[in-house]
N, C-alpha and C positions, 0 to 999 in steps of 0.2 A: 774556565782555564780560556789565558784567553794565548792563542799562539801565532796570530800578523798572517799567515792562509791564502793568499788570498783567492775567492771562493771556496771557499773550506768555513764550517767555524763549527765548535763540536755544544756536542747535549745528551749534558749529563745524570745520566741511566744507572744509581750506584757510588757506592761512596771510591770507587773505586776501578769504574767507567767509567768511557763517554766513546757517545755515538759520534760519527763524524758525521759529517752530513756533504755534500756539495750545495749548489744559492739555493735549482731546482728541488733542492728536498730527499737528492736518491740516500742510501750510505750511500759511504768506500767500506768502513771494517767498521774498529772500536777500539780502541787506547787499551788498557788496562797499566795502572801503574800496580809495581808488589814493592815492595822495601829488603832491603836489603842490606849486608855488614859496610859496600863500598854505597850506597846511596842508592837510590830511587833509581827503576829501569823500564820503560816504557818499550810496553808487548802491541805489536803489529798485531789487531788479530781481523778472520772472513771468520763468518760464515759458513759455512759444508754440508752446502742443499743436500748432497746425495748421504754424508755423517751424523745426518744432521746435530752436528753438533761444532761448534768453534774452532778453529784451526788458525795454529799462530804461525803467520809468516817473517817476525822478525820479534825480537830483542834491541834497544838504542838504549842508551846514557842519558835519550832529550824527548822533551813529547814528538817536536817537530822534527826528527829522526824519524820518527815510528809514522807519526803521520802524514811525508814527505810517503814514505812505504808505497804503505796505499793510495796515495794517487794515483801517484806512477804503475803498481802495479792494477788495474782495473781496467 
């Protein structure tokens, strides 16, 4: 999946999940896609170290919005 967001790249980790990386290789978060009756939803997620699990930070209608959310929360 190509987004065209400067300084950000995606690496597929499963059929529904991408790792969001900065140019330096630092992981910003994850992008997860979910099929719904209204279309695809893109979930921005970050790893919560204290809880040792992924935590959703937002659900969006476009992958670009989800990645922008992760980028601004870093």
